[in-house]
C-alpha positions as CSV (number, residue, x, y, z in Angstrom):
1,M,174.5,166.4,-87.9
2,A,176.9,165.2,-90.8
3,S,176.0,163.2,-93.4
4,I,177.0,160.9,-96.1
5,E,175.9,160.6,-100.0
6,V,176.1,156.8,-101.0
7,K,175.7,155.9,-104.6
8,G,174.8,152.2,-104.6
9,G,175.2,149.2,-107.1
10,N,179.0,149.6,-107.6
11,R,181.1,146.5,-106.9
12,L,184.1,146.6,-105.2
13,K,187.6,145.2,-105.7
14,G,190.8,145.1,-103.5
15,T,192.4,144.9,-100.5
16,I,191.6,146.5,-97.5
17,V,193.3,146.4,-94.2
18,P,191.0,146.4,-90.6
19,Q,191.8,149.1,-88.1
20,G,192.8,148.5,-84.6
21,A,189.9,147.4,-82.7
22,K,187.9,149.8,-80.9
23,N,186.8,148.2,-77.9
24,E,189.8,146.7,-77.1
25,A,191.5,150.2,-77.2
26,L,189.2,151.3,-74.2
27,Q,190.2,149.4,-72.5
28,I,194.0,149.2,-72.7
29,L,193.8,152.9,-73.0
30,C,192.5,153.6,-69.1
31,A,195.4,150.9,-68.2
32,V,198.0,153.2,-68.5
33,L,196.2,154.9,-65.7
34,L,197.9,152.1,-63.3
35,T,201.6,152.9,-63.4
36,D,203.5,155.5,-63.2
37,E,205.8,155.0,-65.9
38,A,205.2,154.7,-69.8
39,V,203.1,152.3,-71.7
40,V,203.5,152.5,-75.7
41,I,200.3,151.4,-77.9
42,H,200.2,150.6,-81.4
43,N,197.6,150.2,-84.2
44,I,195.2,152.7,-82.0
45,P,192.0,153.3,-84.5
46,N,191.4,157.2,-85.3
47,I,187.7,157.2,-84.2
48,R,185.6,159.7,-82.1
49,D,185.7,157.0,-79.3
50,V,189.2,156.7,-78.8
51,I,190.1,160.4,-79.3
52,K,187.9,161.4,-77.1
53,L,189.3,158.7,-74.6
54,I,192.7,159.9,-75.1
55,D,191.4,163.7,-74.7
56,L,189.9,162.9,-71.2
57,L,193.6,161.2,-70.2
58,E,195.0,164.1,-71.5
59,D,193.3,166.6,-69.1
60,L,193.2,164.0,-66.2
61,G,197.4,164.4,-66.5
62,V,198.1,161.5,-68.3
63,K,201.2,162.7,-70.8
64,V,200.1,162.0,-73.9
65,T,202.8,161.8,-76.6
66,R,201.9,160.8,-80.7
67,L,205.4,159.1,-82.0
68,Q,203.3,158.3,-85.5
69,E,200.1,157.1,-87.1
70,G,198.3,155.2,-84.6
71,S,201.5,154.6,-81.9
72,Y,201.4,156.6,-78.4
73,E,203.2,156.6,-75.5
74,F,201.4,157.7,-72.2
75,V,202.8,158.7,-68.7
76,A,200.4,158.9,-66.3
77,R,202.8,160.0,-63.7
78,H,200.8,163.6,-62.7
79,I,197.4,162.7,-62.3
80,N,195.2,165.4,-61.6
81,L,192.5,164.1,-59.4
82,E,190.4,167.2,-58.6
83,Y,190.2,167.1,-62.7
84,L,187.2,164.9,-61.7
85,E,185.3,167.4,-59.6
86,S,184.9,169.9,-63.4
87,D,182.2,170.6,-65.4
88,V,184.6,169.9,-68.3
89,Y,184.8,166.2,-66.8
90,R,181.2,166.0,-66.1
91,Q,180.8,166.6,-69.7
92,Q,183.3,164.5,-70.9
93,G,182.8,161.2,-69.7
94,A,178.6,161.7,-70.2
95,A,179.3,162.0,-73.5
96,L,181.6,158.4,-73.6
97,R,180.3,154.9,-72.3
98,G,184.1,153.8,-72.6
99,S,185.1,156.4,-69.5
100,V,183.4,154.3,-67.1
101,M,186.8,151.8,-67.5
102,I,189.1,154.5,-65.4
103,L,187.2,153.7,-62.7
104,G,189.5,150.3,-61.8
105,P,192.9,151.7,-62.8
106,L,191.8,154.6,-60.1
107,L,190.5,152.9,-57.6
108,A,193.6,151.0,-57.8
109,R,196.1,153.3,-57.8
110,F,195.0,156.3,-55.7
111,G,192.0,154.3,-53.9
112,K,188.9,156.8,-55.0
113,S,187.0,157.8,-58.6
114,K,184.0,158.9,-60.1
115,I,182.0,159.4,-63.1
116,P,179.3,161.1,-64.6
117,R,177.1,158.6,-65.7
118,P,178.2,157.8,-69.2
119,G,176.7,158.4,-72.4
120,G,177.3,156.2,-76.3
121,D,174.8,154.2,-78.1
122,K,171.1,154.5,-77.9
123,I,170.6,150.7,-78.0
124,G,168.5,150.2,-74.5
125,R,169.5,150.0,-71.0
126,R,173.4,149.4,-70.6
127,R,173.4,149.1,-66.9
128,L,176.4,149.4,-64.8
129,D,175.8,147.1,-61.8
130,T,178.3,144.7,-62.2
131,H,181.4,147.1,-62.2
132,F,179.7,147.9,-59.3
133,L,178.7,144.9,-57.6
134,G,182.5,143.8,-58.7
135,F,184.2,146.9,-56.5
136,Q,182.2,146.3,-53.9
137,K,183.1,142.5,-53.1
138,L,186.7,144.1,-53.4
139,G,185.6,146.4,-50.4
140,A,185.0,149.7,-51.8
141,K,182.0,151.8,-51.2
142,F,179.7,153.8,-53.7
143,N,176.8,156.2,-54.2
144,Y,175.1,157.3,-56.3
145,D,174.2,161.0,-56.6
146,L,170.7,161.5,-58.5
147,D,170.6,164.8,-58.7
148,N,174.1,165.4,-60.3
149,T,174.1,161.7,-62.2
150,F,177.3,160.9,-60.5
151,Y,178.9,157.9,-59.1
152,D,181.3,158.2,-56.3
153,V,183.4,155.4,-55.3
154,D,185.8,154.9,-52.4
155,A,188.0,152.2,-52.2
156,S,191.4,153.0,-49.8
157,N,191.5,149.3,-49.0
158,L,190.6,146.9,-51.6
159,Q,191.1,143.3,-50.8
160,G,191.5,140.3,-52.4
161,T,188.1,138.0,-52.8
162,Y,186.0,135.4,-54.4
163,I,183.6,137.4,-57.4
164,L,181.0,135.8,-59.0
165,L,180.2,138.4,-61.4
166,D,176.2,138.5,-62.2
167,E,176.8,138.3,-66.0
168,A,180.1,138.1,-68.2
169,S,180.6,141.7,-69.2
170,V,183.1,142.7,-70.9
171,T,183.8,145.8,-69.5
172,G,182.6,144.8,-66.1
173,T,185.5,142.5,-66.1
174,A,187.8,144.7,-67.0
175,N,187.7,146.9,-64.4
176,V,187.5,144.7,-61.8
177,I,190.0,143.0,-63.2
178,M,192.1,146.5,-63.6
179,A,191.1,147.5,-59.4
180,A,192.5,143.8,-58.5
181,V,195.7,143.7,-59.8
182,L,196.8,146.4,-56.8
183,A,194.4,144.8,-54.5
184,K,195.5,143.1,-51.2
185,G,195.7,139.2,-51.5
186,T,194.1,136.9,-54.3
187,T,191.0,137.6,-56.2
188,T,189.5,134.6,-57.8
189,L,186.6,136.1,-60.4
190,Y,183.9,133.9,-61.9
191,N,182.0,134.0,-64.8
192,A,184.5,136.4,-66.5
193,A,184.0,137.6,-69.8
194,C,186.7,135.9,-71.3
195,E,187.0,137.8,-75.4
196,P,190.2,138.3,-76.8
197,Y,190.2,142.1,-76.1
198,L,190.4,140.9,-72.3
199,Q,193.2,138.2,-72.9
200,Q,195.1,141.4,-74.4
201,L,194.3,142.9,-71.1
202,C,195.4,140.7,-69.0
203,K,198.6,139.5,-70.9
204,M,199.5,143.6,-71.2
205,L,198.9,143.5,-67.1
206,N,201.1,140.8,-66.8
207,R,203.9,142.1,-68.7
208,M,203.8,145.6,-66.7
209,G,204.0,142.8,-63.5
210,A,199.9,141.8,-62.5
211,K,199.7,137.8,-61.8
212,I,196.7,137.3,-63.6
213,S,196.4,133.4,-64.4
214,G,193.6,131.6,-65.7
215,I,193.7,133.8,-69.4
216,G,191.3,132.9,-71.7
217,S,188.6,131.4,-69.6
218,N,185.7,132.4,-67.3
219,L,187.4,132.0,-64.0
220,L,190.5,134.4,-63.9
221,T,192.9,134.1,-60.3
222,I,194.3,137.3,-59.7
223,E,197.1,137.6,-57.2
224,G,197.7,141.0,-56.1
225,V,200.7,143.3,-56.6
226,T,202.2,146.3,-54.8
227,A,203.0,148.6,-58.5
228,L,202.9,148.2,-62.1
229,G,205.7,149.3,-64.6
230,G,205.5,150.0,-67.9
231,T,205.1,148.3,-71.3
232,E,204.3,147.8,-75.1
233,H,201.7,146.5,-76.3
234,T,199.7,146.5,-80.1
235,L,195.9,145.9,-80.1
236,L,194.7,143.6,-82.5
237,P,192.7,144.0,-85.9
238,D,189.1,144.6,-85.0
239,M,186.7,141.7,-85.4
240,I,183.1,143.7,-85.6
241,E,185.0,145.7,-88.4
242,I,185.9,142.4,-90.4
243,G,182.5,140.9,-89.9
244,S,181.7,143.9,-91.6
245,F,183.8,143.9,-94.5
246,I,183.1,140.2,-95.3
247,G,179.0,140.6,-95.0
248,L,180.0,143.6,-97.5
249,A,181.5,141.7,-99.8
250,G,178.4,139.1,-100.1
251,M,176.4,141.9,-100.1
252,T,177.6,143.7,-103.1
253,G,179.2,141.0,-105.2
254,S,182.4,142.0,-104.4
255,E,185.8,140.8,-104.3
256,I,188.2,142.1,-101.6
257,T,191.1,140.7,-99.8
258,I,190.8,141.6,-95.8
259,Q,194.9,141.6,-95.0
260,S,196.3,141.0,-91.2
261,A,192.5,139.7,-90.0
262,G,193.9,138.0,-86.8
263,I,192.2,135.3,-87.6
264,P,193.0,132.7,-84.7
265,H,190.8,135.7,-82.9
266,L,188.0,135.5,-84.5
267,G,185.5,132.7,-82.7
268,L,182.6,132.1,-84.9
269,I,182.9,135.2,-87.2
270,P,184.1,133.6,-89.9
271,N,181.9,130.4,-89.7
272,V,178.4,132.8,-89.4
273,F,179.1,134.5,-92.2
274,Q,179.8,130.9,-94.3
275,R,176.4,130.1,-92.9
276,L,175.2,132.8,-94.2
277,G,176.5,131.3,-97.8
278,I,179.3,133.8,-97.9
279,Q,182.3,131.8,-99.6
280,M,185.7,132.8,-98.2
281,E,189.5,131.8,-98.7
282,Y,191.9,131.7,-95.5
283,R,195.3,133.2,-97.2
284,G,197.7,132.6,-94.7
285,D,196.3,135.9,-91.9
286,D,194.4,136.8,-94.9
287,I,190.8,136.4,-95.8
288,Y,189.4,136.4,-99.6
289,I,186.0,136.4,-100.4
290,P,185.4,136.2,-104.4
291,A,182.7,138.1,-106.1
292,Q,179.6,135.9,-105.8
293,D,176.4,136.7,-107.8
294,H,174.4,134.3,-105.4
295,Y,174.4,133.1,-101.8
296,E,172.1,130.9,-99.7
297,I,171.8,130.9,-96.1
298,D,172.0,127.2,-94.5
299,T,169.6,125.3,-92.3
300,F,169.8,123.5,-89.2
301,I,170.5,119.5,-89.6
302,D,166.9,119.1,-89.2
303,G,166.0,121.5,-91.8
304,S,164.4,124.0,-89.8
305,I,165.3,127.7,-90.4
306,L,168.8,128.7,-88.9
307,T,169.0,131.0,-86.0
308,V,172.2,133.6,-85.8
309,A,171.5,134.7,-82.1
310,D,174.5,136.7,-79.5
311,A,175.9,134.9,-76.6
312,P,179.3,135.8,-74.4
313,W,182.6,134.7,-76.0
314,P,183.1,132.3,-77.6
315,G,179.6,132.8,-78.5
316,F,179.0,134.7,-81.4
317,T,179.7,138.8,-80.9
318,P,176.2,141.0,-80.3
319,D,177.9,143.9,-82.2
320,L,178.0,141.8,-85.7
321,L,174.1,140.8,-85.2
322,S,172.9,144.7,-87.2
323,I,175.5,143.3,-90.1
324,V,174.3,139.8,-90.2
325,L,170.7,141.4,-90.4
326,V,171.3,143.1,-93.4
327,T,173.5,140.6,-95.0
328,A,170.6,137.9,-95.1
329,I,168.5,140.8,-97.1
330,Q,170.0,139.6,-100.2
331,A,170.4,136.0,-99.5
332,K,168.5,133.2,-100.8
333,G,166.6,131.6,-97.5
334,T,165.4,132.5,-94.3
335,V,166.9,133.6,-91.1
336,L,166.1,134.7,-87.3
337,I,168.4,137.0,-85.6
338,H,168.0,137.0,-81.8
339,Q,169.7,140.2,-80.2
340,K,169.4,138.4,-76.5
341,M,171.1,141.3,-75.1
342,F,169.9,145.2,-76.1
343,E,166.4,145.5,-76.1
344,S,166.2,148.6,-78.7
345,R,169.3,147.3,-81.4
346,L,166.7,146.0,-83.8
347,F,164.7,149.2,-84.3
348,F,166.6,150.2,-87.6
349,V,165.1,147.8,-89.4
350,D,162.1,150.3,-90.1
351,K,164.9,152.0,-92.4
352,L,165.8,148.8,-94.2
353,I,161.9,147.7,-94.9
354,D,161.5,151.5,-96.2
355,M,164.5,150.5,-98.8
356,G,162.7,146.8,-100.1
357,A,163.9,144.3,-97.7
358,K,161.6,142.0,-96.4
359,I,161.9,141.6,-92.2
360,I,159.7,140.8,-89.6
361,L,160.2,142.5,-86.6
362,C,159.0,139.7,-84.0
363,D,159.4,142.0,-81.3
364,P,162.1,144.3,-79.9
365,H,164.7,141.5,-79.5
366,R,163.8,139.1,-82.8
367,A,163.7,139.2,-86.4
368,T,162.9,137.6,-89.4
369,V,164.6,138.1,-92.7
370,I,163.5,136.9,-95.9
371,G,166.0,137.0,-98.7
372,L,165.3,138.8,-101.7
373,D,168.3,136.4,-103.5
374,K,169.7,139.1,-105.2
375,Q,165.8,139.0,-107.3
376,I,164.7,142.8,-106.1
377,P,167.3,145.4,-105.3
378,L,167.2,147.7,-102.2
379,R,166.6,151.1,-103.8
380,G,168.4,154.2,-102.1
381,I,166.3,156.4,-99.4
382,R,167.3,158.9,-96.6
383,M,167.5,157.7,-93.4
384,T,169.7,158.3,-89.6
385,S,171.8,156.3,-88.1
386,P,170.9,155.5,-84.5
387,D,174.5,153.8,-83.4
388,I,177.6,152.5,-84.6
389,R,176.9,149.1,-85.9
390,A,173.5,150.1,-87.7
391,G,174.9,152.8,-89.0
392,V,177.7,150.8,-90.9
393,A,174.3,148.2,-91.3
394,L,172.7,151.0,-93.3
395,L,176.0,152.0,-95.3
396,M,175.7,148.1,-96.4
397,A,172.6,148.6,-97.5
398,A,173.0,152.0,-98.9
399,L,176.7,150.4,-101.1
400,S,174.0,147.6,-102.4
401,A,170.9,149.7,-103.3
402,Q,170.1,151.2,-106.6
403,G,170.1,155.2,-106.9
404,T,171.6,157.1,-103.9
405,S,171.3,157.1,-99.6
406,I,171.6,159.5,-97.5
407,I,172.8,158.9,-94.3
408,D,172.2,161.5,-91.4
409,N,174.2,161.1,-88.0
410,V,177.1,160.0,-89.2
411,E,178.9,160.9,-86.7
412,Q,178.1,157.5,-84.9
413,I,179.9,155.8,-87.6
414,D,183.3,158.0,-87.2
415,R,182.9,156.8,-83.7
416,G,183.5,153.1,-84.4
417,Y,184.8,153.3,-87.8
418,Q,188.3,154.8,-89.0
419,Y,187.8,156.7,-92.6
420,I,185.5,154.5,-93.0
421,D,184.2,156.8,-96.6
422,K,187.9,156.6,-97.8
423,R,189.0,152.8,-97.6
424,L,185.8,152.0,-99.4
425,N,185.8,154.7,-102.3
426,A,189.6,152.8,-102.7
427,L,187.7,149.6,-103.4
428,G,185.6,151.5,-106.3
429,A,182.5,152.6,-103.7
430,E,180.9,156.1,-103.9
431,I,180.8,157.7,-100.7
432,R,180.6,162.0,-100.3
433,R,179.9,164.1,-97.0
434,L,178.2,166.6,-97.2
């Protein structure tokens, strides 16, 4: 288990470029399995989850060529389905939640697939029902082997149909879309997730020859085609990383410019941080955050306490609630954080309380933050990162604290943030790997 040492109290200054979007990368990489022609993808982040998925695709038979930093060519011409029976696949798939999205493409193209129960963040139950219910509607049959924890799916004759998803799951929507593009007939997909990542996936599939309409809405119509071709695709900037940098700038009183932020794709993210009192200015596609010694949380119009809650897009993304919570620690005012999706994602607040934060954990889904208004600095402690987003939230707290902090299990942060220590050190942070 790797660790980092963080010396807090430094103000950062400079320009930082966000990495390619992690959540988009996991979908787009799985989509290369839908064709035997070359697919070139740019702006791929060099993070653990993405590299693991690329390794899995290689072991499955995909020819992977690294063109330059962040750019790869994928050719899925000779796929070895016997690999799905191997112990290596069991270990690889179980270690990576994104592996579930190879199911849709393999079912569409080869009529069968299987995955071990996937892993990922320790943030509570993350059910897969939406994926399998969608596949079943298309005509697939699946079996869950309780002893081997393997999901085995047979889809030799996928047929387009009307599907009302039981939840607007991002990965579930992506998986069903990728299965439906090669199914016979037309699929109508309602209550679909419509995040920018999914819009990107649909646009890429259409360039490959798919026929998807309604992109950007929660009602998609997918006309099945017989085959898809190659294409070239560039990932969006990572909106979660951009939100993290906005919060970090405010909490540490830093002057930071986030370059090429993809502002049209950020939705409510800038607005939510502005309601926490963080100033920002758009300069073309860059976001400039000035150094602030003070920021104050807004209230609702009637004067009641601001609530920040997650919701399906275009609502606020759940991946940034940990960041919002930490940012609020040094604001003036009070905010209620309501994490609806995962019941274990707020449990990291005990470490923030040990650092001196005023937080009331109301229940597994809600926490009230009473801002310190930068009158009382946090103190450095030793702590462990439970998941990607909580890990970066703890890093933000450590960078704003007095003294030195040590964060263990830093591999969790590396799963989602590329070269985070080097990039922040270039702005004036003091982060050292132990």
